[in-house]
C-alpha positions as CSV (number, residue, x, y, z in Angstrom):
1,M,-14.7,9.5,-11.2
2,A,-14.0,10.4,-7.6
3,L,-11.0,12.2,-6.3
4,V,-7.9,9.9,-6.5
5,T,-4.6,9.7,-4.8
6,T,-1.3,10.3,-6.7
7,T,-0.1,6.6,-6.5
8,E,-1.2,5.5,-9.9
9,M,-0.5,8.9,-11.5
10,F,3.1,8.7,-10.3
11,K,3.7,5.1,-11.4
12,K,2.5,5.9,-15.0
13,A,4.5,9.2,-15.0
14,Y,7.7,7.6,-13.8
15,H,7.7,4.9,-16.5
16,G,6.2,7.3,-19.1
17,G,8.9,10.0,-18.9
18,Y,6.6,12.8,-18.0
19,A,5.4,14.7,-14.9
20,V,2.0,15.5,-13.6
21,G,1.3,19.2,-13.1
22,A,0.5,20.4,-9.6
23,F,-1.3,23.7,-9.7
24,N,-2.1,25.8,-6.7
25,V,-5.7,27.0,-6.6
26,N,-7.4,29.9,-4.7
27,N,-10.7,30.6,-6.4
28,M,-13.2,29.3,-8.9
29,E,-11.7,30.8,-12.1
30,I,-8.3,29.2,-11.4
31,V,-9.9,25.8,-10.7
32,Q,-12.0,26.0,-13.9
33,A,-9.1,27.1,-16.1
34,I,-6.8,24.3,-14.9
35,T,-9.3,21.5,-15.1
36,E,-10.8,22.5,-18.4
37,A,-7.3,22.6,-20.0
38,C,-6.6,19.2,-18.5
39,R,-9.9,17.7,-19.8
40,E,-9.3,19.0,-23.3
41,E,-5.7,17.7,-23.2
42,N,-6.7,14.4,-21.5
43,A,-4.1,15.0,-18.8
44,P,-4.1,14.0,-15.1
45,V,-3.8,16.8,-12.6
46,I,-3.1,17.6,-9.0
47,L,-5.0,20.6,-7.5
48,Q,-3.0,22.0,-4.6
49,V,-4.2,24.0,-1.7
50,S,-1.7,25.8,0.6
51,K,-2.2,26.9,4.2
52,G,-2.5,30.4,2.8
53,A,-5.2,29.4,0.4
54,R,-7.2,27.7,3.2
55,A,-7.0,30.9,5.2
56,Y,-8.1,33.0,2.3
57,A,-10.9,31.0,0.7
58,N,-11.9,28.6,3.5
59,H,-11.2,24.8,3.5
60,T,-14.8,23.9,2.7
61,Y,-15.2,26.3,-0.3
62,L,-12.0,25.0,-1.9
63,V,-12.9,21.3,-1.4
64,K,-16.3,21.9,-2.9
65,L,-14.8,23.7,-5.9
66,V,-12.6,20.8,-6.5
67,E,-15.4,18.3,-6.1
68,A,-17.3,20.4,-8.7
69,A,-14.4,20.0,-11.1
70,V,-14.5,16.3,-10.6
71,I,-18.2,16.3,-11.6
72,E,-17.5,18.5,-14.7
73,C,-14.4,16.6,-15.8
74,P,-15.1,13.0,-15.0
75,E,-12.8,11.7,-17.7
76,I,-9.5,12.8,-16.0
77,P,-8.0,11.8,-12.7
78,I,-7.8,14.6,-10.2
79,A,-6.0,14.6,-6.8
80,L,-6.5,17.1,-4.1
81,H,-3.3,17.9,-2.3
82,L,-2.2,20.0,0.7
83,D,0.9,22.0,-0.3
84,H,3.5,22.7,2.4
85,G,1.6,21.5,5.4
86,D,3.6,22.8,8.3
87,S,2.3,20.6,11.1
88,F,0.6,17.3,11.9
89,E,-2.5,19.2,12.9
90,T,-2.8,20.9,9.5
91,C,-2.2,17.7,7.7
92,K,-4.8,15.9,9.9
93,A,-7.4,18.5,9.2
94,C,-7.0,18.1,5.4
95,I,-7.0,14.3,5.6
96,D,-10.2,14.4,7.7
97,G,-11.6,17.0,5.3
98,G,-11.4,15.1,2.1
99,F,-7.9,15.6,0.7
100,T,-6.4,12.6,-1.0
101,S,-2.8,13.7,-0.6
102,V,-0.9,15.9,1.9
103,M,2.6,17.3,2.1
104,I,4.3,17.6,5.4
105,D,7.1,20.1,5.1
106,A,9.5,19.7,8.1
107,S,12.5,20.4,6.0
108,S,13.5,23.3,8.2
109,K,13.9,20.9,11.2
110,P,17.0,18.8,12.0
111,F,17.1,15.5,10.0
112,A,15.9,13.3,12.9
113,E,13.1,15.6,13.8
114,N,12.0,15.8,10.1
115,I,11.8,12.0,10.2
116,E,9.8,11.9,13.4
117,I,7.2,14.5,12.3
118,T,6.9,13.0,8.8
119,R,6.5,9.5,10.1
120,K,3.6,10.6,12.4
121,V,1.8,12.2,9.4
122,V,2.4,9.1,7.3
123,E,1.0,6.8,9.9
124,Y,-2.2,8.8,10.2
125,A,-2.6,9.4,6.5
126,H,-2.1,5.8,5.4
127,D,-4.6,4.7,8.0
128,H,-7.1,6.9,6.1
129,G,-6.1,6.0,2.6
130,V,-4.2,9.2,1.9
131,V,-0.7,9.5,0.5
132,V,2.1,11.7,1.8
133,E,4.8,13.9,0.2
134,A,7.8,14.9,2.3
135,E,10.7,17.2,1.8
136,L,14.5,17.1,2.2
137,G,16.6,20.1,1.5
138,A,15.3,23.7,1.6
139,L,14.4,26.0,-1.3
140,A,15.0,29.7,-1.1
141,G,12.2,32.2,-1.8
142,I,8.8,33.4,-0.6
143,E,5.5,31.9,-1.6
144,D,2.4,31.9,0.6
145,E,3.5,30.6,4.0
146,V,7.0,29.6,2.8
147,N,9.8,32.1,3.5
148,V,13.3,30.8,3.3
149,S,16.3,33.1,2.9
150,S,19.1,32.3,0.5
151,D,21.4,31.8,3.5
152,N,19.2,29.1,4.9
153,A,18.6,27.3,1.6
154,H,20.5,24.1,0.9
155,Y,20.5,21.3,-1.6
156,T,19.2,17.9,-0.8
157,R,21.9,15.5,0.4
158,P,21.5,12.3,-1.7
159,E,23.2,10.2,1.0
160,E,20.3,11.0,3.3
161,V,17.4,10.0,1.1
162,E,17.4,6.2,1.6
163,E,17.3,6.5,5.4
164,F,14.7,9.2,5.3
165,V,12.3,7.3,3.0
166,S,12.7,4.0,4.7
167,K,12.1,5.5,8.2
168,T,9.2,7.7,7.3
169,G,7.3,5.6,4.8
170,C,6.5,8.7,2.7
171,D,5.1,8.1,-0.8
172,S,7.0,10.9,-2.7
173,L,9.9,13.2,-1.9
174,A,10.4,16.9,-2.7
175,I,14.1,17.7,-3.2
176,A,16.1,20.9,-3.6
177,I,18.2,21.0,-6.8
178,G,18.2,24.7,-7.4
179,T,14.6,25.8,-7.9
180,S,13.1,28.4,-5.6
181,H,9.7,29.8,-4.5
182,G,8.1,32.9,-5.9
183,A,8.6,34.9,-9.1
184,Y,12.1,36.2,-8.3
185,K,14.1,32.9,-8.5
186,F,17.3,34.1,-10.2
187,K,19.2,37.3,-10.9
188,P,18.6,38.9,-14.3
189,G,21.5,38.1,-16.6
190,T,22.5,34.9,-14.9
191,K,22.1,31.4,-16.4
192,P,19.8,29.3,-14.2
193,Q,21.0,25.7,-13.9
194,L,19.3,22.9,-12.0
195,R,21.5,20.4,-10.3
196,F,20.7,17.3,-12.3
197,D,23.6,15.5,-10.8
198,I,21.8,15.5,-7.5
199,L,18.5,14.4,-9.1
200,E,20.3,11.5,-10.8
201,E,22.0,10.4,-7.7
202,V,18.8,10.5,-5.7
203,S,17.1,8.5,-8.4
204,R,19.9,5.9,-8.3
205,R,19.5,5.5,-4.6
206,L,15.7,5.5,-4.8
207,P,14.8,3.5,-8.0
208,E,11.3,4.0,-9.2
209,F,10.5,6.4,-6.4
210,P,8.5,9.5,-7.3
211,I,10.5,12.8,-6.9
212,V,8.8,16.2,-6.7
213,L,10.0,19.7,-7.7
214,H,8.8,22.8,-5.9
215,G,9.5,26.3,-6.9
216,S,9.3,25.4,-10.6
217,S,7.3,28.3,-12.1
218,S,9.0,29.5,-15.3
219,V,7.7,33.1,-14.7
220,P,6.6,33.8,-18.4
221,K,8.2,37.0,-19.7
222,E,5.1,37.9,-21.6
223,Y,3.1,38.2,-18.4
224,V,5.9,39.9,-16.5
225,D,6.0,42.5,-19.3
226,M,2.2,42.8,-19.3
227,V,2.2,43.5,-15.6
228,N,4.9,46.1,-15.9
229,A,3.3,47.7,-19.0
230,Y,0.1,48.3,-17.1
231,G,1.2,49.8,-13.9
232,G,3.1,47.0,-12.2
233,A,6.6,47.0,-10.8
234,M,8.2,43.6,-11.1
235,P,11.8,44.2,-12.3
236,G,14.0,41.2,-12.3
237,A,11.4,38.4,-12.1
238,V,13.1,35.4,-13.6
239,G,12.0,31.7,-13.4
240,V,13.2,28.2,-14.2
241,P,13.9,27.6,-17.9
242,E,11.2,25.4,-19.3
243,E,13.6,23.1,-21.1
244,Q,15.2,22.2,-17.8
245,L,11.8,21.4,-16.3
246,R,11.1,19.2,-19.3
247,H,14.4,17.3,-18.8
248,A,13.5,16.8,-15.2
249,A,10.2,15.4,-16.1
250,Q,11.9,12.9,-18.4
251,L,13.9,11.6,-15.4
252,A,12.5,10.7,-12.0
253,V,10.5,13.8,-11.4
254,C,6.8,12.8,-11.4
255,K,5.3,16.0,-10.0
256,I,6.2,19.6,-10.8
257,N,4.6,22.5,-8.9
258,I,3.4,25.5,-10.8
259,D,2.0,28.5,-9.0
260,S,3.5,32.0,-9.8
261,D,2.9,31.6,-13.5
262,L,-0.9,31.4,-13.1
263,R,-0.9,34.3,-10.7
264,L,1.1,36.4,-13.2
265,A,-1.3,35.5,-16.0
266,M,-4.3,36.5,-14.0
267,T,-2.8,39.7,-12.7
268,G,-1.3,40.8,-16.0
269,T,-4.6,40.2,-17.8
270,I,-6.7,42.1,-15.3
271,R,-4.3,45.0,-15.3
272,K,-4.5,45.2,-19.1
273,F,-8.2,44.9,-19.1
274,F,-8.7,47.8,-16.8
275,A,-6.2,50.0,-18.7
276,E,-8.2,49.3,-21.9
277,H,-11.7,49.4,-20.3
278,P,-11.5,51.9,-17.4
279,E,-15.3,52.2,-17.3
280,K,-15.8,48.5,-16.5
281,F,-16.6,47.2,-13.0
282,D,-18.3,43.8,-13.3
283,P,-15.9,41.1,-12.1
284,R,-17.2,38.6,-14.6
285,E,-16.0,40.8,-17.4
286,Y,-12.3,41.0,-16.3
287,L,-12.2,37.5,-14.8
288,K,-13.3,35.8,-18.0
289,P,-10.3,36.8,-20.0
290,A,-8.0,36.1,-17.0
291,R,-9.5,32.6,-16.8
292,A,-9.0,32.1,-20.6
293,N,-5.3,33.1,-20.4
294,I,-4.7,30.8,-17.4
295,K,-6.3,28.0,-19.4
296,E,-4.0,28.5,-22.4
297,L,-0.9,28.8,-20.1
298,V,-1.9,25.5,-18.4
299,R,-2.4,23.9,-21.8
300,H,1.1,25.0,-22.8
301,K,2.6,23.5,-19.6
302,L,0.8,20.2,-20.1
303,V,2.0,19.8,-23.7
304,D,5.4,21.4,-23.9
305,V,6.8,21.3,-20.4
306,L,5.3,18.4,-18.4
307,G,4.7,16.1,-21.4
308,C,1.5,14.7,-19.8
309,S,-1.0,15.6,-22.6
310,G,-2.9,12.4,-23.5
311,K,-1.8,10.6,-20.4
312,A,-5.0,10.6,-18.3
């Protein structure tokens, strides 16, 4: 099976009451862990590459790693997606370079300018058989190239979504309902609550249209504790409750982005490994358990949070 777009994935997810996991990838071990878990759970998957990942690992290396995953896991549909493309030029480079889906994030621009930029990307992408995700609203937080202060964050306005989608022609829409980027999403002791009223109103205005949630890592406490127990300093790292993500997946949310969780699993495992084996130095020895823990974390997300196990 070759790389696919998200079109059929989202149709099945919308009507099936589940979401497809979109996992950010930066290296071989992360790609392997994600796709092996998805193959064993027979789940579709979106492998995401951010602008920061392209700068770190190089566009060509990342594309070839994903192509290798397609060869090794031919039973499952895999889409290759640009996460938070910040310009037409970045989106064009990914479209020309083998991606099957791109996100143009012009959500920081005025409404009319967001429409103009998004429409330009959509026209080019559709001419090349690629689908486009756009964004309305702004999530707070820091992750890779995304850095939005809490003062500049704002919820999606449901009254704008119909005009935006009709004028841009985008294929899916990322909305802001209370999630945020990074591992420090909420203050400790508070009760995180997503704005399901906004999601439901957007869904009413855009029937059967796929909605996307960014900033949706749950920041597993076990890995935060592991990082801190072995020399880290991550006080107050709190994510989105998994039960709220599961509820979103049962509504119109067809794609949920997960990034910080995997990074925490890798970092915590490596810290623990070196604390217990200070004499070790071979990267294969500490990356192997890190890959295994990421794989089990992805499996948990597929089964218990996204609900997409067995949906490939």
